[in-house]
N, C-alpha and C positions, 0 to 999 in steps of 0.2 A: 520610813518613806510610806505619808500616809495615802490610802486607796491602792495601796500596791498589791497585787495577786497575783502568785506564784501558782499554774497550774503544773504540777508535776507529775512525771512516771509515765506518761503515753505515749504510744509509737507516734510520731507528730508527722504528715504531710506538708513539708510547706507546700508544696508545689511548685516554685520558683526553685527550691533547693532539693537535694539529695532527701530521703527518707530520715529519721532522726528514733534510733530504735524504742529509744527510752532519753527523753526530752523535758522543758520544761518554756512554758510560756511564763513571759514578766508582762503584766495586762496593768495601765493605770491611765484614767480618762479618758477611757473607753478605747484607747488604740494599744497597737502591740509595742511593750517598750522594748524586748530581745527575746531572743530564742536559743537556751543552753542547754546543755547535756547532761546535768545533774542539780544535786540539792545543793552544794557546793555555792555554787552561782545562782542561789536563793540567796534577798538581801535581810538582812536582819528586819522582826517588823514585820515582815510581809505576811499577809495572809497564808497560806497554805490547802489547796484544794488537790487532794492528791487519786490520781486517775490512772495509777499500775494496773497496768492488763487492759487499759483499755488503748481506745485510737481516736485522732485527733485530725478533723478536714476541718479547711477554711469552708466558709458559708457557702452555698448554693448561689447561684446569682443563674434566675432564668430567664433568659431574652426575650422571651415569646409569652404574656399571659397578658390574659383579659382580669386577671385578680381586681377582684372589690367593685367589677363594671357591670358582670354579668350576674343576674338572681340564681340563686340555688335555692330551692326549695320556696320562693318566696315569690314566683308568678314574672309574669311579662311589668308589672310596675319597675322592679327590680331590673332590667336587661335596658343599660344605659349605653354599649359599646355599640351599636351602628346607628348611626344619622341618617336619616333616607328620611323623604325621596328622594334627595339631591345626590349624585352619584360624586360628585367636587366637592370634599369639604378640605381643603386645605386650612380654615379659618379655625377650627375645631382642634380640641387637645383630650385626650382623654383622662387629663388633672381634673378639668372640672365635670367629672362623674364617676373618681373614684370613694370610693367609699370605707376610710379604715377600720370600720368597727363592723364591716362584713365576714361572715363567718368563714368565707374564703382566704384572709392573712391568716389565720391560725393555721387552717391546713397547708398553709404553705412554711410557716414555723414548725409544725410535725415533722414536714418532710425537711428539714436542712435547710430551706430557703431562707436567705438572709434580706436579698435583694431582689427586687423583678423590674421587669421593663415591661410595662403595661400598656398596651397599645389596644388602638379600635380597632374597630372590625369590619370587614366587607365590601368596601366601595372603592371605586379605584385608584382615588384620593381619599383618602379615608380618615386621615388627621394625625396629628401630632402625638407619638408616644413621648412618658417618661419613665429615669429610674424614682425608686422609692427601697426604702430599707419592709422589713414587713413588720416591724413593729412601732404603734403608735395611733397618738388619739385625733392629732390634727393633721393634714394629708400633706401641709406646706413645710411641716418638720420632719417627716421622714422622707423628703426629695433628696436625692442624690446626686441627678443632672435633670434638668428640663431643659428642651429638649431632647432627646435620644434620637431623633429619628421623624421619617415621617412615611405615614404605612399607607402600602398601596396594595389590591388585591387584584390578582387576575384569576381565568379561571371560570369556575361555576358557580362557587358567591355570588358575586356580581352579575351571571346572570340569571341565576334564579331570583335574587331581592327586587331586583330592579323588570327584568325581559320577563321571567313568570310571572310573579307575586302583583307586577305594579303594570305591565304593559309596558314599559316605557325602553330608552337608550336608559342601557346599553342591554341588547339581547343578545349580542354573538361577541366570541371572542375577539374577529377583529374591532369591535362597537367600541371594546373594552380598549383597545390597545388606541383607537383612536382619540380617545378623551385623553387616554394619559399623553400623548402628543402633543393634545392640543393645549392642554394644560402646560406643559413646559414649551411649547411656542410663545404662549400669552406671558408665561411668567419670562420670559429671554427678553421678550419684547418691554416688557414694561421694566424691567431692569434695569436695558438700556436705556428709556427712558430719561429714570431715576437719577443714571451717571452722568447722562447727559445735560440735564439740570443740574446738577452738583457742581459740573465743570462752569456752567455759564456765571454761577454762584459766587463760585472760587469757593467752594465748602468741601471739608474732609468728611461731613458724616448726615445722613439722611434728615437731616432737620426740612420738612415740607414745608415750614412756614418763614424758612427764611428762601430758600429755592422760589418759591410762586410767585408769579411776575411776569412779564408781558414775552408776548414772543415764542419762539418754537424752543428755546430752554425750558418752559413751565414744566415743574414736578406734579406728575399723574397724583390724581386722588390716591387714596391709600387703599388696597385692595389686600385684607386681610389673608383670602383666597392663595393670589400671587406672592403673598409676601413670605410665604410659607416656600412656594416654589424657586423664589430667589434664593433663601437661605442653601436650598440643596443645589442651585447652581455656583454659587461659590462656594461651595464644598465646607460648608459649617456643621454641614446633616447630611446623613447619607437617607438613602429613597431605600424603605423596607419594603422587600414586595415576596406581599403571601404569592407563592409557587409553588403547585404539587407533581403537577403534570408537564414530562419534560418539553412536549414542545411551548409549556406556557413558560419553565425558566428560560429556554430562546430568545421567547417574545422579552421576557425581560429585562436581560441582558443587552438584546440589539436595542431596547432603548436607552436606557444606562449608557450604551457605548455614544451613541447617536448625539446625546447630552453632553456626553465626558462626565458623568456623576459618578460618584463612590455609591457603593449600593451592598443590600444583603439579600441573600434569594433566604424566604423564613418557610418552612417546612423540607423543602429540598425534598418531597416522596422519592422522585421516581432521577435524584439524580445520580445514580448508579447507574444506570441504563446512558450517561452519556460524562463520565468520569471525567476521560481525557480531556475534553471541553471545556466543562469547568475547571481543571487543572492546570490547563497555560495559561487559565485569567485570574491565577489565586484568589478565588471567590474565598467570600467569609459567609458559612451555610448554619444556619437555626434551625438544627434538625429535629421533628417531631412531628404531634404526639405517638410515643409510641406506644406501647402494649394497648393498641387498639386493634376492631375489625378491619379490610378493605374500605369499607363503608362506602360514599359516593363515589361515583365512577370514577373522578379524577386522581383517586387514591388505589385504584385497581392493582399497580405495579408497588405497592406498600412492601420492604425486604426486611427487616431483621439486621442484615448483612449491608443495611443502607449508610450508617456513617462510619465504620469500620472501612468500608470500600472507600469511603469519600477522604478521611482522615491520611490512610496511606497512597491518597494519590498525591495527598500535599493541598488539599481544601481546609481551610481554617472551621471546625466543626464548634458546633456552641452545641449540647442539648438542653431542648425546652418541653417546659409541657402543655403549655398553648390551655394550660387550665380554664375552662374546666372540662374541654374537651380528653386529656388526661389530668385528674384530680392532683394536684401537688406533693400531695403526702405521698405520690410514690413516683417521684424523681429517684430516688437511690434505686428501686428494683428498675425500673429505665433503663437503668446506666449499667447494672447487673447483667442485664441481658445485651444490649451493646458490649460487654464486655467478652458475654460468652460468645459472643458471634464475631469474635477476631480481633477487639481495638485495644490493646496493650493497657496496661491500668493506669500506667502514669499520663497516657493518654485521655482516656475517660474523664481522669480527673480535674487535666487540663481544661476539658470540653465542658464540664460542670462548675468552672471557676474561672480563670483565668481568659481562657480564650471569649466567654461573655462579655468580662471587665473591661478586655482591651476593645472589643468589638463595641461595647457603650461608651467610651472613654470614658471609663472610671474606675482606670488601673490604677489609679495613684491614689485610690483610699481602698480598694476591695480586690479581691480575686486571689491574692496568695496569704500565706501567714508570712509575714514580712514587717519586720520593723518601722514603726511610723505609719502604717495602714491600720484601717478600724479590725480593732480585737472580734470579727465576728467569725465565728465558727462550730461546728460542732462536735458531740462526744458519741464515737463507736461500741458498742458492748465489745466489736472483736475487728477482724481485718473488712476492710469493704468490700461490697460483693461476694461475700461467704454467705450462704442459705439464712444462717442462723444469726448476722450479726443484723443490729438495728440501732436506729438515732436513739441514744440515752438522753440526752438534751441539745438544745440550741442557745448559743448564744450572740448577741449582738451586741457588739460598743461595750462590749465587758459585762455585760447583765444576761444572765438567762431568762431565754423567753421562752422556753418550751421544757419540760422535765416527761418522761415518758411515764404516764399511768402505772402503777404494779395491782394487780388483782388478787 
């Protein structure tokens, strides 16, 4: 079986199945072909990689990062994450800023992150996000799903970027909420006009050229800002809302419930203060970054127990780095701290892998070591979250993309 590689002898955490104490992963053509329990299941002719005494985990998935779009040691000229001065930017996508040659992608591979969701920064309507692998030279070839959501920011970020720095709206939290609600009112009206024009023309698609004509059924001119809002209103994309303070989290949910749209709460820093409110709604929370000071006022309620409290109540938790605010190299130590504060091992592993894969709509390809999925995994020197355990190597689609240097 040409190209077949057997990684044998390691303890394997598939995440969607029980731990295997000494297992084998068969990989070919970038995919997991099978999981087995011993050497007897290795086909003749397969290349064998002996990982006895090591531990294999699925590749980590970072559901909220600014990887490749924010400068690190390069100054403002490399910072392409925040499009200003317009606070409403449904027409833009982080795909068009992402630089796969940026040093941050190497940091992600070092940290065991094999798939990342790259989101724009800072505005009430900030733009579209996309998910990609963390290795490659052409960003289009790295994409796993595009887009994965429409980003929104509430709280201090938009107030500072627009009100304080530019002396323009929004200057208050109510101003931010007003802009977001206005955006969706306009998007809903735009959507209804398009649907009416399609009905008049007897079309099954948004073919503007065929539907434009005389009378009330005329197709409106294309509005790229509102097109993104329409996709959210139709349920094709989630609204991904940056909210640290618990009143901002409640505002985010109030707006989403008003328009009947799906959403995730990004950061959810003070979520533990309103955990019952969040659990009732079965929300998805992209929680992080960890290992940081409380910093800005809106992070004053930061608590390392937050992910464990949310998870225990039934909130779907995805751990995030928000790179570069927590360097992608430190996803594993962040997860160890979360485990230390009470989140069970199996739940922490899901928060690093399968939960974010499901949130991003890419769990058919990544998130667990399941036959048919991409062979993205990392090899640890020992059990996860022990202080001596380190990432020895990272694999994406069966190819080693990081190896821990020896000194």
